[in-house]
N, C-alpha and C positions, 0 to 999 in steps of 0.2 A: 281688371279687378279694381273696384273702387277703393280708394283710401278709406280707412276705418271711420274718419270723421265725416265722410260722406255716406258711407254704407249704413252707419248707425244713427244718422241724423233723424230727429223726429219728423221732419217734413217728408222724408222718403218713406218712413214707416206709415205715416198717416195717409199717404197717397194710395196705399193698397187696402186701406180699411173700407169696409162696406161694399167691396166688389169681390166677385168670384173670379180668380185668375183664369180658370178654365173657360170662362165665358168671354174673356177679353181677347178678341182678335183685332189686330191692327189692320184696318180695312184698306190701307193705302200705302203700300211699301213697294218701291220700285226695285225691280231686278234688272241690273245693267250688265252689259258685256259688249265685247267687240268681236267675239267669235274666235279668239285665239286658242281656245281649248276645245274646239269642235262643237260648241253649243249652238251654232247657227245664228247667234246674235250678230248684229250689224250696226255700224254707225256711219252716217253719211260722211264721206271724206272731208266735207267742208267743216265739220265739227272738230277736225284734227289738223286743219290747215292754217298756217299763219296769214294766208290771204283772206281769211274770213275771221277777223279778230273777235267779233261778238260771239259767234258760235263756238269758236275754239276756247275762248275765255270761259264760257258757260260750262263746256265739257271739263275743263281743268278744275273748275269749282266743284263739280259733282264728284270727280275722282278724289280731289283733296278732302272733301267732306266724308268720303268713304274710306279714307286712309289708304288709298291705292297709290303706291309709289313706283311699282314695277310696270313700266309701259309694255313690257313683253308678256305679262301674265295678268292682264286686267281681270278677266273673268274669274279666275281662281282667287285673286286677292279680294275682289269685291265680295264674293261669297264667304270667304274666310272671315272677313271683318264682320259681316252680317251675323254669321253664326256665333262669333265671339261676343257680340253685343247681346245676343239672345241668352247667353249664359248668365248675364247679369239680371235677367228678368225672372220673376217667380215661375215655378213649374206650372205648365198649363197655358201660359200666354203664348199666342202664336202671331206670326206676321202673315198677311195675305199678299203673296208676291204677284205683281202685275206683269203680265205679258203685254206686248205692244205690237200691233199689226202695222204693215206698210200702209201708205196712202194709196187709194184707188180712185180713178176718175169715174164719171158717170157711165162710161162704157164697160166698166169692170176691169179696166187695164191697170195693172200695178205700176205705180209711179215712184220708182226709187229716187228719181231726180228731185221729187218734191217731198220725200220722206226724211225725217230727222234721224230716226234710228228704228231698229226692229228687234224685239225680243220674242222669239217663237213660243207658241203655246207648248210645244213639245219640250222646250228647255225648262220653262216654268213648272210644267208637270213633273219633269224628272227630278228637279230639286225638291219639290214638295214630297215626292215619293221617297226620295233618299233620306229626308229628314222630317218625318211626319210629326215628330214631337214638337216641332217649332214652326213649321210652315204649312199653310194652305196656299192655293193659287187661284188667280182670276185670269180667265182667258181674254184674248182680244181678237175679235173677228170683225173685219170690215163688212158692212151689209151689202156693199156693191159687188163683192166678189161673186162670181158665178157659183162657187162652191160654198157659200157662206153657211147655208143650213147644214151641209155635210160636215163642215169644219166645227160648227157648234155641237153637232151630235157627237163628234169625236171628243171634244173638250168635256162634255158631260160624262161620257163613258170613262174618261181619265181623271175625274174628280174635280173639275172646275167648279167653283162656288159662285161665280158671277161672270159678267162680261164687262170689260173696260173699254170706253171710247173717249177720245179727245177730239171732238168734232172740229174745232178751229184749225188743228194741225193735220188730222187724218183726212179731213175733207168730206166727211159725210154730213148730210143735212138730216137731222133727226125728224124733221117734218115732211120729208119726201116720201111719196108712195113707193119709191124704190126700196124702202126699209120694211115694207109691210110683211113680206114673207119671212124676214128675219124676226120681226116682232112676234109673228104667229108661232115661230119655233121657240122663242124665248118664253112666251106664255105657256106653251105646251110643256116645256121643261120646268116651269116655275123658277127660272133663274133670274136673279136681279140684274139690272143694267146699271152699272156705275158710270155715269156720263159726266164729264167735266162741264161745269156751269160757269158762265161769265167769260171774261177775257182771259187770254193765255199769254204769259210772258216768259215762262221757264223753258219753252221748247220752240224752236223755229222750224218752219217747213211749209212755206207758202201760206202762212196763217190767214184765215178768214174769220175775224173775231165774231161776226154776227152769227156764226153757226153755234156759238156757245149760249145763245139766247135760251133761257130756261123754258120759255113758252113753246119752243120747238119740240119739247119733249111731251107735249100734250098727246101727240099722235101715238106714242108708245103707251102712255097711261090709258088712253081710250081703247087700246087693244088688249088690255089686261096685263101689261108688263109692270112688274115692280121696278121702280126707278129710284136710284140714289143720285142726287145732284151733287157732284163733286164741289167741295169748298163752299157749299151753300151759295154758289154764284156771287161771291163777295168781291168781284172786280168788274169795273166797266159798266157800260150802258148799252141797251139794244132797243130796237124798234118795238113798241108795244103792239104786237101782232093781234091782240084782241080788239084793237081799234083799226085794223086793216094794215096792208103792207106799207102804207105811207103814214102810219101812226107816229106819234111823238116818241122821242128817245127817252127811255126810263131806266133808272139804275137796275142792273140785273138782279141785285138782291131784293129789290122791291117786287120784281116779277116773280122771283122764287117765293117770296112771302105770300104773294097772291095765290099761287098754286097750293102752298101749304095750308092755306086757310079755306080752300074749297072742300066742302064735305065729301064730294065724290071721290077725292083722292086720299081720304083718310085710310091709313093702313097700306097704301100702295106707293106713296111718295115719301122719300126720306131725304135727308141732307147729310153730307159727310163734312166733318169739321176739320179735315186736314188743312194745314197751313193757315188757319184763320188767325193765328197770333203773329203772323208776319207783318212787317211794317206796312206793306201795301194792302193789307186786308183788315187789320185790327182797327178799332175805333168804334164808331156808331154801330157797325154791323155786329161786331163782337158783343157789344153791350146788349143789343136786341136779342141775340141768340141766348145769352145768359138769362135775360129777363123772361123770355118766352118759355117758361117751364111747361106750358101746355104742348110745346113741340118736342120736349126732351125724349119722349118715347119714340120719336121718329128721327132723332139725330144719332149718328154713329161716328165713333172716333177713328181717326187715321193719322199717321205721322207724316206722310209724304216723304219718307226717308228716300234719299239721303239729305233732303233739304234742311232738316233741323241742324245739320252740321255746317251749313253755309253761313258763316258769321254775319255778313252784311244784311241778311234777310230779317233779322230780329233786333228789336230794341227793348231790352228789359227795363231800361230807364224810362222809356216812353210808356210802357205798360204800367209801371209804378206811378208815374206822373198822372196817368189817367185813372188811377185808382183800382186797376184790375188785380194788382198784387202789392204786397208791402215792400218798402224799400229794402228791409233786411232780407226778405225772401229773394229779391232780385240779385243781390250779391252772391247768395248761396247757389241759386240756380245757374248763374254765370259760371261758377266753378264746376258744378255738376255737368254742364254742357260740354266742357273741355274733355271730360272723361267718358261720357256716355250720352250721346245725343238723343237716343230713344227714351231713356229715363228722363232726360231734360224735358222733352216734349210731353211726356206723360204727367210728370209732377206739375209742370207749368199749367196744363189744362185742368188738373185737379184742384189747383189753388186759385184759379181765376174767380173773381167775384164782381158782381154789379148789383148795387142796391141790396146787398145782403144775400144775393142769390148765386148759387154755383150750378155747374152742370150736374144733373142728377147722376147717380151711379149707373143707371140704365144706359146712359149715353156711351159708356165705356164697355158695357157688357154686350158687345155687338154680335156675338155668335148666334143669337136668336134670329137674326135676319137671314143668315146663310145656312143654318143647320136645322133641319126639321125636328131633330131630337131635342132641340133647345127652344122650340117655338118657331113659328113660320114668319115672324116679323110683322104680322098684321096687328093693328091696334083696333080694339073693339070698344 
């Protein structure tokens, strides 16, 4: 429960003006677990081993950000905290919980040794079914699996709203012909593909950064798939494949912008603004996203929960210094964050400004992209 001076603050009230809460679905909320409650969730032992300090430190950060203190009941504690946070959101607002598939190699063999963690589709579906007033879910199916199309069919039958990929960690190449049959099935179901764009630093697992090159998603787009580029590809640089396999390295965000400006992809290519206020992403990219109001119909909001609760990832002072928020707002947002990281992420993004421009309300009314009753997400 928020203290009255936070709950009744004008900044919080203003953050919900001009938007329909029933249309506001957080498109990027992680569902984590270790399988201690029969969920089938799994975490690579390296992420809990003192012999792997980087991975284990990251795992502790995620648990701490989720207020998980009971190492023997991680699954229940994570979900309990998430539900409690939802109670502080207006009625109608939902979180889209992300499943996460294992890594597979090109032969279709599951590689637990190279996987960071696993959140089964069945677990994400069961949580969304149990708490439909607050949760939707996004499936995760690796396209190299022999049963990938069947797994996708199952996910659609059980209410999945999209499919999530993290290519640098999961090991799929979105430009590979091996993905074609899966793309055909996605297009048949008209299910969006939420695919991480750019470099990846939050998850380890035999990371191949080049697989996050936004240009590799052309293959999906050309086969009629609606694609959402995670984080708008706001980290790292990749080979400019439009100039050949030996082309120059170009910032991933620049490659994303190129795709967004191609007329052929209007209405089929989107960008998710999850995590774009983090230290390693904000700056010129954030300023461009705010200025490009012609893109706003094709941007969708996500929190990347639990990352808004990881303190080192954000610098409100830096955002204020760069003119994205006022100094007075930074102090208030810092206090809000300690009580409710989801509201912190929401209000921060609603307050961002560059050259007098803010994200349009439509950026936050994301349901239109995933629910045909609210529009199919196409821009005409």
